C-alpha positions as CSV (number, residue, x, y, z in Angstrom):
1,X,67.4,148.8,125.8
2,X,67.6,150.4,129.2
3,X,69.1,148.5,132.2
4,X,67.5,149.5,135.4
5,X,70.0,149.9,138.3
6,X,68.2,149.1,141.5
7,X,69.6,150.8,144.7
8,X,69.9,148.2,147.4
9,X,68.3,148.9,150.7
10,X,68.3,147.6,154.3
11,X,72.1,147.1,154.5
12,X,73.2,144.9,157.4
13,X,76.8,144.3,158.5
14,X,77.7,140.6,158.5
15,X,77.8,139.0,162.0
16,X,81.1,137.4,160.9
17,X,82.7,140.8,160.1
18,X,85.6,142.0,162.3
19,X,86.6,145.5,163.4
20,X,89.9,145.4,161.5
21,X,89.3,143.5,158.3
22,X,86.9,141.2,156.5
23,X,83.9,143.5,156.8
24,X,81.0,143.0,154.5
25,X,77.4,144.3,154.3
26,X,74.4,142.6,152.7
27,X,71.6,144.6,151.3
28,X,68.2,143.7,149.7
29,X,67.4,144.0,146.0
30,X,64.4,142.6,144.2
31,X,64.9,138.9,143.7
32,X,68.2,138.7,145.5
33,X,70.9,140.3,147.6
34,X,73.7,142.9,147.2
35,X,77.1,142.7,148.9
36,X,79.6,145.5,149.5
37,X,82.8,146.1,151.5
38,X,82.0,148.0,154.7
39,X,85.2,149.9,154.7
40,X,85.1,150.9,151.0
41,X,81.4,151.5,150.2
42,X,82.3,153.9,147.4
43,X,83.7,150.9,145.4
44,X,80.1,149.7,144.8
45,X,78.5,146.4,145.3
46,X,77.7,143.1,143.5
47,X,74.4,141.4,143.3
48,X,73.3,137.8,143.4
49,X,69.9,136.2,142.6
50,X,67.9,134.6,145.4
51,X,69.1,131.1,144.2
52,X,72.7,132.2,144.1
53,X,72.5,133.7,147.5
54,X,70.8,130.7,149.0
55,X,73.5,128.4,147.5
56,X,76.2,130.6,148.9
57,X,74.7,130.7,152.4
58,X,74.1,127.0,152.3
59,X,77.8,126.4,151.4
60,X,78.9,128.5,154.4
61,X,76.6,126.6,156.8
62,X,78.0,123.3,155.6
63,X,81.6,124.5,156.1
64,X,82.6,124.6,152.5
65,X,84.8,127.7,153.0
66,X,86.3,126.7,156.3
67,X,90.1,126.9,156.4
């Protein structure tokens, strides 16, 4: 069995990222999204399905991660 590694495209820096820390970028993959650390792109990325990404964004919008 061969696992196809898709290269994410269309990377965008999060509007919530800062200049000093907490910098992330989101890219597109088929059926979902990829996320990587802006300051350490060589470390790779992780992916989420469309459903996972929608649930995550919804949780952010509803303040679930607010300190």
